[in-house]
GUMAR-849491 format. One record per residue (C-alpha): residue in one letter; x negated, z negated, y. Coordinates in steps of 0.001 Angstrom, whole numbers, plus 500000, padded with zeros to 6 digits. Layout:
+------+--------+--------+--------+
! rest !     px !     pz !     py !
+------+--------+--------+--------+
!    A !      X !      Z !      Y !
...
+------+--------+--------+--------+
This chain:
+------+--------+--------+--------+
! rest !     px !     pz !     py !
+------+--------+--------+--------+
!    M ! 270895 ! 672108 ! 777113 !
!    T ! 267874 ! 673439 ! 778909 !
!    I ! 264431 ! 672284 ! 779601 !
!    E ! 262223 ! 672856 ! 782192 !
!    T ! 258829 ! 672514 ! 780258 !
!    A ! 255752 ! 671112 ! 782304 !
!    T ! 253239 ! 673685 ! 783680 !
!    S ! 249530 ! 672603 ! 782970 !
!    E ! 245964 ! 673967 ! 782907 !
!    S ! 245007 ! 675202 ! 779580 !
!    T ! 242335 ! 673072 ! 777882 !
!    S ! 239292 ! 674477 ! 776227 !
!    A ! 238294 ! 674166 ! 772987 !
!    G ! 235622 ! 671778 ! 773745 !
!    A ! 237831 ! 669317 ! 775561 !
!    T ! 237749 ! 665987 ! 774228 !
!    P ! 240676 ! 664262 ! 772594 !
!    A ! 241404 ! 662128 ! 775902 !
!    E ! 241747 ! 665256 ! 777860 !
!    V ! 243961 ! 666876 ! 775675 !
!    R ! 246227 ! 663627 ! 775709 !
!    A ! 246100 ! 663800 ! 779445 !
!    A ! 246806 ! 667415 ! 779679 !
!    C ! 250067 ! 666876 ! 777425 !
!    A ! 251124 ! 663869 ! 778813 !
!    E ! 252867 ! 665818 ! 781634 !
!    L ! 255118 ! 668062 ! 778851 !
!    F ! 255979 ! 664881 ! 776985 !
!    H ! 256732 ! 662659 ! 779770 !
!    E ! 259055 ! 659688 ! 780165 !
!    D ! 261472 ! 661620 ! 782316 !
!    L ! 261504 ! 664483 ! 779821 !
!    N ! 261821 ! 662788 ! 776442 !
!    P ! 265301 ! 661669 ! 776653 !
!    V ! 265979 ! 665396 ! 777005 !
!    L ! 263602 ! 666202 ! 774062 !
!    R ! 265132 ! 663688 ! 771600 !
!    R ! 268362 ! 665626 ! 771940 !
!    V ! 267362 ! 668958 ! 771128 !
!    G ! 268676 ! 670403 ! 767885 !
!    D ! 270849 ! 667400 ! 767142 !
!    R ! 273607 ! 668957 ! 764984 !
!    P ! 277171 ! 667456 ! 765013 !
!    R ! 277705 ! 664817 ! 762020 !
!    G ! 278604 ! 666782 ! 758462 !
!    S ! 278249 ! 669930 ! 760122 !
!    G ! 275890 ! 671166 ! 756726 !
!    G ! 274319 ! 674248 ! 755977 !
!    S ! 276919 ! 676142 ! 758547 !
!    A ! 274997 ! 674442 ! 761845 !
!    A ! 272943 ! 676938 ! 763626 !
!    L ! 270782 ! 675775 ! 766633 !
!    N ! 272154 ! 676674 ! 769692 !
!    G ! 270764 ! 679089 ! 772131 !
!    D ! 269771 ! 676686 ! 774886 !
!    D ! 268064 ! 674355 ! 772126 !
!    A ! 266295 ! 677199 ! 770700 !
!    E ! 264906 ! 678268 ! 774228 !
!    A ! 263675 ! 674876 ! 774818 !
!    R ! 261916 ! 674434 ! 771454 !
!    A ! 260341 ! 677783 ! 772007 !
!    G ! 259196 ! 676741 ! 775865 !
!    V ! 257450 ! 673676 ! 774286 !
!    W ! 255995 ! 675536 ! 771624 !
!    A ! 254521 ! 677959 ! 774057 !
!    T ! 253467 ! 675293 ! 776495 !
!    L ! 251382 ! 673587 ! 773664 !
!    T ! 249792 ! 676988 ! 772914 !
!    D ! 249014 ! 677412 ! 776536 !
!    M ! 247046 ! 674258 ! 776495 !
!    G ! 245165 ! 675003 ! 773436 !
!    V ! 246621 ! 672477 ! 771111 !
!    L ! 246730 ! 675211 ! 768272 !
!    R ! 243467 ! 676479 ! 768869 !
!    A ! 241745 ! 672842 ! 769199 !
!    S ! 243143 ! 672075 ! 765948 !
!    L ! 240975 ! 675106 ! 763830 !
!    P ! 237509 ! 674933 ! 762543 !
!    V ! 234837 ! 675607 ! 765312 !
!    R ! 234062 ! 678886 ! 763983 !
!    L ! 237453 ! 679883 ! 764892 !
!    G ! 237144 ! 678411 ! 768211 !
!    G ! 238610 ! 675314 ! 767438 !
!    S ! 237251 ! 671923 ! 768427 !
!    E ! 234643 ! 669523 ! 766680 !
!    K ! 237614 ! 666564 ! 766948 !
!    A ! 240121 ! 668420 ! 765567 !
!    L ! 241892 ! 665924 ! 763696 !
!    E ! 241240 ! 663404 ! 766670 !
!    T ! 243001 ! 665828 ! 769132 !
!    T ! 246051 ! 666691 ! 767115 !
!    V ! 246157 ! 662653 ! 766571 !
!    E ! 246532 ! 662630 ! 770301 !
!    V ! 249365 ! 665273 ! 770595 !
!    A ! 251095 ! 663786 ! 767485 !
!    E ! 251354 ! 660530 ! 769021 !
!    L ! 252677 ! 661673 ! 772555 !
!    T ! 255378 ! 663837 ! 770776 !
!    G ! 256823 ! 660626 ! 769118 !
!    P ! 258943 ! 658883 ! 772211 !
!    G ! 260640 ! 662326 ! 772353 !
!    L ! 261684 ! 662729 ! 768762 !
!    Y ! 260043 ! 666050 ! 769275 !
!    Q ! 261273 ! 668220 ! 766318 !
!    S ! 259009 ! 671330 ! 765434 !
!    A ! 257054 ! 673327 ! 762748 !
!    L ! 254054 ! 671722 ! 764635 !
!    P ! 253097 ! 669411 ! 761186 !
!    D ! 253610 ! 672067 ! 758785 !
!    T ! 251738 ! 674396 ! 760777 !
!    L ! 248983 ! 672601 ! 761455 !
!    A ! 248890 ! 671406 ! 757964 !
!    V ! 249037 ! 675011 ! 756272 !
!    A ! 246271 ! 676134 ! 758877 !
!    D ! 243968 ! 673451 ! 757290 !
!    L ! 244353 ! 675025 ! 753975 !
!    L ! 244131 ! 678428 ! 755104 !
!    A ! 240908 ! 677706 ! 756758 !
!    L ! 239393 ! 676102 ! 753881 !
!    D ! 240348 ! 679288 ! 751742 !
!    G ! 238398 ! 681315 ! 754078 !
!    R ! 240326 ! 684468 ! 753822 !
!    H ! 242721 ! 683848 ! 756483 !
!    D ! 241213 ! 683832 ! 759800 !
!    E ! 243230 ! 686785 ! 761645 !
!    L ! 246358 ! 684674 ! 760702 !
!    L ! 244736 ! 681597 ! 762044 !
!    D ! 243862 ! 683449 ! 765239 !
!    S ! 247724 ! 684522 ! 765241 !
!    V ! 248747 ! 680742 ! 764594 !
!    A ! 246287 ! 679585 ! 767738 !
!    E ! 248252 ! 682314 ! 770030 !
!    G ! 251434 ! 681038 ! 769130 !
!    R ! 252310 ! 684134 ! 767645 !
!    S ! 253129 ! 682662 ! 763891 !
!    T ! 254711 ! 679704 ! 762781 !
!    M ! 254408 ! 677956 ! 759342 !
!    S ! 256478 ! 675719 ! 756960 !
!    L ! 254965 ! 673803 ! 753983 !
!    A ! 257414 ! 673690 ! 750982 !
!    V ! 256052 ! 671058 ! 748352 !
!    R ! 259203 ! 669344 ! 746550 !
!    E ! 260697 ! 670819 ! 743962 !
!    R ! 263297 ! 668133 ! 743639 !
!    G ! 264503 ! 665582 ! 746207 !
!    V ! 263020 ! 662748 ! 744541 !
!    D ! 259634 ! 664144 ! 744401 !
!    E ! 256660 ! 663046 ! 745956 !
!    P ! 254668 ! 665526 ! 748001 !
!    G ! 251503 ! 664569 ! 746202 !
!    T ! 252838 ! 665398 ! 742966 !
!    V ! 253806 ! 669111 ! 742988 !
!    G ! 256509 ! 671091 ! 740406 !
!    P ! 255598 ! 674592 ! 738761 !
!    L ! 256181 ! 678120 ! 740363 !
!    T ! 256229 ! 680972 ! 738327 !
!    V ! 253995 ! 683631 ! 739714 !
!    D ! 253674 ! 687502 ! 738671 !
!    A ! 249921 ! 688081 ! 739474 !
!    H ! 250598 ! 692066 ! 738801 !
!    D ! 253695 ! 692374 ! 741288 !
!    G ! 252116 ! 689632 ! 743486 !
!    T ! 255630 ! 687626 ! 743551 !
!    V ! 256736 ! 684220 ! 743164 !
!    T ! 259536 ! 682231 ! 741676 !
!    G ! 260726 ! 678869 ! 742161 !
!    T ! 262664 ! 676404 ! 744220 !
!    R ! 261458 ! 673749 ! 747134 !
!    R ! 263664 ! 671436 ! 749260 !
!    F ! 263528 ! 669639 ! 752206 !
!    V ! 261384 ! 672319 ! 753838 !
!    A ! 261099 ! 671671 ! 757552 !
!    F ! 261991 ! 674525 ! 759801 !
!    A ! 262023 ! 677074 ! 757129 !
!    A ! 264808 ! 679536 ! 758896 !
!    D ! 262444 ! 679483 ! 761902 !
!    T ! 258888 ! 680127 ! 761027 !
!    D ! 257391 ! 683354 ! 759901 !
!    L ! 255527 ! 682143 ! 756986 !
!    L ! 256303 ! 679764 ! 753855 !
!    L ! 253207 ! 677914 ! 751873 !
!    A ! 254742 ! 676944 ! 748207 !
!    V ! 252436 ! 674619 ! 746699 !
!    G ! 253040 ! 673945 ! 742795 !
!    T ! 251335 ! 674546 ! 739764 !
!    V ! 250821 ! 677806 ! 737707 !
!    G ! 249602 ! 677778 ! 734669 !
!    G ! 249102 ! 673827 ! 735055 !
!    D ! 246590 ! 674360 ! 737684 !
!    P ! 247214 ! 674018 ! 741494 !
!    Y ! 248113 ! 677041 ! 743687 !
!    S ! 249785 ! 677685 ! 746920 !
!    C ! 251887 ! 680568 ! 747324 !
!    L ! 251659 ! 682121 ! 751271 !
!    V ! 255448 ! 683890 ! 751346 !
!    P ! 256701 ! 685686 ! 754497 !
!    T ! 259955 ! 684120 ! 755383 !
!    A ! 261875 ! 687469 ! 756129 !
!    Q ! 262156 ! 689336 ! 752916 !
!    P ! 265251 ! 689602 ! 750062 !
!    G ! 263268 ! 687208 ! 747646 !
!    V ! 263772 ! 684346 ! 750188 !
!    R ! 266947 ! 682205 ! 750241 !
!    I ! 267185 ! 679458 ! 752616 !
!    R ! 270023 ! 677041 ! 753170 !
!    R ! 270405 ! 674051 ! 755669 !
!    Q ! 270672 ! 670866 ! 754080 !
!    D ! 272630 ! 668081 ! 756102 !
!    D ! 270301 ! 664995 ! 756698 !
!    L ! 271187 ! 661668 ! 758275 !
!    G ! 268666 ! 662944 ! 761223 !
!    R ! 270646 ! 665673 ! 761657 !
!    G ! 267602 ! 667906 ! 762042 !
!    D ! 266070 ! 671072 ! 760294 !
!    L ! 265396 ! 670793 ! 756671 !
!    Y ! 266290 ! 673484 ! 754370 !
!    E ! 266187 ! 674553 ! 750398 !
!    V ! 264379 ! 677181 ! 749854 !
!    T ! 264663 ! 679488 ! 746784 !
!    F ! 261935 ! 681978 ! 745894 !
!    E ! 263356 ! 685047 ! 743488 !
!    R ! 260343 ! 687537 ! 742803 !
!    A ! 259831 ! 686984 ! 746733 !
!    V ! 256558 ! 689077 ! 747634 !
!    L ! 253210 ! 687238 ! 748639 !
!    A ! 251382 ! 687527 ! 751559 !
!    P ! 247959 ! 689498 ! 751553 !
!    N ! 245547 ! 687140 ! 749778 !
!    G ! 248664 ! 684869 ! 749530 !
!    L ! 247859 ! 683416 ! 745967 !
!    I ! 245249 ! 680574 ! 746672 !
!    E ! 243813 ! 678222 ! 744265 !
!    V ! 243882 ! 674864 ! 746001 !
!    G ! 241906 ! 672643 ! 743410 !
!    T ! 241239 ! 669312 ! 745442 !
!    D ! 241861 ! 671036 ! 748758 !
!    Y ! 245448 ! 669826 ! 748964 !
!    A ! 244884 ! 666314 ! 748685 !
!    K ! 242256 ! 666606 ! 751751 !
!    V ! 245201 ! 669025 ! 753745 !
!    L ! 247641 ! 666119 ! 752632 !
!    A ! 245922 ! 663113 ! 754082 !
!    R ! 245124 ! 664982 ! 757390 !
!    A ! 248980 ! 665442 ! 757638 !
!    R ! 249677 ! 662223 ! 756678 !
!    I ! 247049 ! 661052 ! 759396 !
!    R ! 248812 ! 663133 ! 762136 !
!    H ! 252494 ! 661934 ! 761123 !
!    A ! 251289 ! 658337 ! 761264 !
!    A ! 250435 ! 659194 ! 764815 !
!    Y ! 253891 ! 660771 ! 765339 !
!    L ! 255501 ! 657777 ! 763866 !
!    S ! 253375 ! 655250 ! 766148 !
!    G ! 254596 ! 657118 ! 769017 !
!    L ! 258575 ! 657005 ! 767510 !
!    C ! 257946 ! 653194 ! 767541 !
!    R ! 256435 ! 653178 ! 771113 !
!    G ! 259520 ! 655034 ! 772454 !
!    A ! 261964 ! 652808 ! 770814 !
!    L ! 260326 ! 649504 ! 771944 !
!    D ! 259989 ! 650935 ! 775598 !
!    L ! 263612 ! 652047 ! 775619 !
!    T ! 264872 ! 648216 ! 774135 !
!    V ! 262631 ! 646815 ! 776626 !
!    A ! 264080 ! 648390 ! 779535 !
!    H ! 267491 ! 647658 ! 778100 !
!    L ! 266614 ! 644185 ! 777679 !
!    K ! 265408 ! 644102 ! 781578 !
!    E ! 268830 ! 645280 ! 782721 !
!    R ! 271204 ! 643287 ! 780318 !
!    R ! 271622 ! 639509 ! 781578 !
!    A ! 273091 ! 636255 ! 780062 !
!    F ! 273528 ! 632961 ! 781437 !
!    G ! 272047 ! 634339 ! 784592 !
!    T ! 268557 ! 635629 ! 783739 !
!    P ! 267748 ! 639190 ! 781896 !
!    L ! 267773 ! 639216 ! 778383 !
!    A ! 264075 ! 640318 ! 778288 !
!    R ! 263142 ! 636845 ! 779631 !
!    M ! 264414 ! 635022 ! 776563 !
!    Q ! 261917 ! 634076 ! 774083 !
!    A ! 263680 ! 635251 ! 770907 !
!    P ! 263505 ! 638816 ! 771834 !
!    A ! 260903 ! 639068 ! 773964 !
!    Y ! 258420 ! 637620 ! 771237 !
!    R ! 259956 ! 639987 ! 768286 !
!    L ! 259024 ! 642956 ! 770724 !
!    A ! 256183 ! 641443 ! 771749 !
!    G ! 255387 ! 641234 ! 767573 !
!    L ! 256330 ! 644446 ! 766893 !
!    S ! 254467 ! 646061 ! 769864 !
!    A ! 251250 ! 644517 ! 768529 !
!    E ! 251478 ! 645750 ! 764784 !
!    N ! 251928 ! 649411 ! 766408 !
!    A ! 248958 ! 649063 ! 768394 !
!    A ! 247456 ! 647853 ! 765202 !
!    L ! 248506 ! 651015 ! 763493 !
!    A ! 247268 ! 653291 ! 766174 !
!    A ! 243949 ! 651873 ! 765885 !
!    L ! 244108 ! 652578 ! 762276 !
!    V ! 245262 ! 656235 ! 762732 !
!    R ! 242640 ! 656824 ! 765413 !
!    R ! 239701 ! 655556 ! 763730 !
!    T ! 240605 ! 657486 ! 759969 !
!    A ! 240790 ! 660593 ! 762429 !
!    R ! 237392 ! 659853 ! 764026 !
!    A ! 235853 ! 659233 ! 760605 !
!    A ! 237358 ! 662642 ! 759194 !
!    D ! 235911 ! 664443 ! 762039 !
!    S ! 232756 ! 662944 ! 761558 !
!    G ! 232353 ! 664228 ! 758217 !
!    A ! 233765 ! 661430 ! 755822 !
!    D ! 234317 ! 663079 ! 752716 !
!    D ! 237638 ! 660814 ! 751707 !
!    I ! 240400 ! 659680 ! 754241 !
!    R ! 242994 ! 659802 ! 751404 !
!    L ! 243302 ! 656103 ! 750782 !
!    H ! 243427 ! 655229 ! 754676 !
!    A ! 245876 ! 657841 ! 755284 !
!    A ! 248171 ! 656877 ! 752398 !
!    Q ! 247947 ! 653261 ! 754085 !
!    A ! 248266 ! 654699 ! 757462 !
!    A ! 251588 ! 656906 ! 756379 !
!    F ! 253131 ! 653683 ! 754651 !
!    L ! 252485 ! 651282 ! 757351 !
!    A ! 253784 ! 653829 ! 760155 !
!    G ! 257043 ! 654565 ! 758005 !
!    D ! 257888 ! 650771 ! 757087 !
!    L ! 257177 ! 650134 ! 760875 !
!    A ! 259127 ! 653035 ! 762235 !
!    R ! 262267 ! 651988 ! 760171 !
!    V ! 261893 ! 647971 ! 761108 !
!    V ! 261137 ! 648947 ! 764860 !
!    S ! 264241 ! 651367 ! 765297 !
!    A ! 266582 ! 649010 ! 763434 !
!    E ! 265577 ! 646009 ! 765849 !
!    A ! 266526 ! 648697 ! 768775 !
!    V ! 269657 ! 649340 ! 767569 !
!    H ! 270356 ! 645186 ! 766907 !
!    L ! 269075 ! 644528 ! 770423 !
!    H ! 271007 ! 647293 ! 772232 !
!    G ! 274118 ! 645560 ! 770585 !
!    A ! 277408 ! 647419 ! 770135 !
!    L ! 276135 ! 650188 ! 772354 !
!    G ! 272970 ! 650667 ! 770320 !
!    M ! 275428 ! 652147 ! 767469 !
!    T ! 276824 ! 654918 ! 769509 !
!    E ! 275657 ! 658329 ! 769946 !
!    R ! 275290 ! 657995 ! 773702 !
!    C ! 272698 ! 655517 ! 773331 !
!    D ! 269134 ! 656998 ! 772161 !
!    A ! 268469 ! 653812 ! 769775 !
!    S ! 270762 ! 655662 ! 767395 !
!    F ! 268610 ! 658572 ! 767682 !
!    F ! 265635 ! 657137 ! 766973 !
!    Y ! 267236 ! 655029 ! 763919 !
!    R ! 268281 ! 658191 ! 762536 !
!    R ! 265263 ! 659928 ! 763028 !
!    A ! 263146 ! 657243 ! 761537 !
!    A ! 265014 ! 656879 ! 758537 !
!    V ! 264393 ! 660497 ! 757878 !
!    D ! 260756 ! 661298 ! 759226 !
!    A ! 259463 ! 658104 ! 757592 !
!    Q ! 259402 ! 659879 ! 754070 !
!    R ! 258431 ! 663513 ! 754946 !
!    F ! 254966 ! 662955 ! 753432 !
!    G ! 255756 ! 660281 ! 751048 !
!    T ! 258188 ! 657875 ! 750303 !
!    A ! 257458 ! 653899 ! 750651 !
!    T ! 257196 ! 653448 ! 746722 !
!    G ! 255121 ! 656644 ! 746346 !
!    L ! 252690 ! 655890 ! 749072 !
!    R ! 252217 ! 652138 ! 747887 !
!    R ! 251578 ! 653718 ! 744119 !
!    E ! 249100 ! 656268 ! 745557 !
!    A ! 247177 ! 653726 ! 747695 !
!    A ! 246584 ! 651610 ! 744643 !
!    R ! 245533 ! 653850 ! 742553 !
!    L ! 243010 ! 655163 ! 745016 !
!    L ! 242084 ! 651142 ! 745829 !
!    H ! 241527 ! 651052 ! 741787 !
!    S ! 239336 ! 653887 ! 742057 !
!    S ! 237088 ! 652925 ! 744682 !
!    F ! 237005 ! 649367 ! 743003 !
!    V ! 235848 ! 651152 ! 739742 !
!    D ! 233408 ! 653074 ! 741295 !
!    D ! 231719 ! 650004 ! 743043 !
!    L ! 231420 ! 648422 ! 740072 !
!    G ! 229492 ! 651384 ! 738468 !
!    K ! 227483 ! 651663 ! 741740 !
!    G ! 226289 ! 647500 ! 741239 !
+------+--------+--------+--------+
């Protein structure tokens, strides 16, 4: 499978989010999205032996190069590194565009790790390499499969030798990225460990999942840290996770839009009793209701991104709420898409099945529904107590 990526003029770091969206719209075009959905899809049950084929690897590299040329990665960085003053708004626009094509890449993790490294302040050279598309990164946070990304497990660090030991599961694109950022507790305190992937101390094994994508188990055995690779994160990780959740909610909103558009197009073609199914009230009203929910979700995501770029101190609550709503809606919309496609929707030649499988996996990437509800409830309670104290 090959993709001819769209060409576009590079966007400057001072470009508005709307201008960045317009520039990227050609890349994630409705004519290209059906091809993007199938890039990287492994055969069912292929397990850890499934490698990315050459054409898919080339397609992914082409899309990544185009995003780099458009300045998307540069715009996500702090202003001192040539980034945009509206970094989160800009990347939210791009993330939403990637949803209809189910674009799978290291982009979400690379942006999250870059956020954390920018707060640390010692990795400007690496961040410049990221902005130029020369370095990619994966975020490794789950010690066990049932763990929530907001609650990290321990890591064993030898500060004298500069090594780390531990295990992280469901790490996206670990086999394809240059660096891994493992987040965990060291001596009870939160730290992150920046680790080059290509070394004997790092073992990577692909984990088969419903989405047939790129999730890996990573084992560190006295893996050598990168320069300045031991980072005390404090409360920074919670801030970075909140930003990652907002971007991911935007992606899931785009996924919902893609599934709805696909289903509407199908119902316009299918006829029953002499009229298109799209004209029948039951499916039409159902899709209209889901579309309205998705519009409300997108509005919440954009409003939170604007607040963060305007200097809001804490977006954790809205980020957790948006991530929960987005994951729940993605599962509902994709299931409805399969249902309204009938028997065709359960076949692999129908893209509705792709949306269903990807939603099942992607909805939990930055927190499960239970974990996000629990976190939102805790943050709501904390906010309520603070308001009472101020009163």
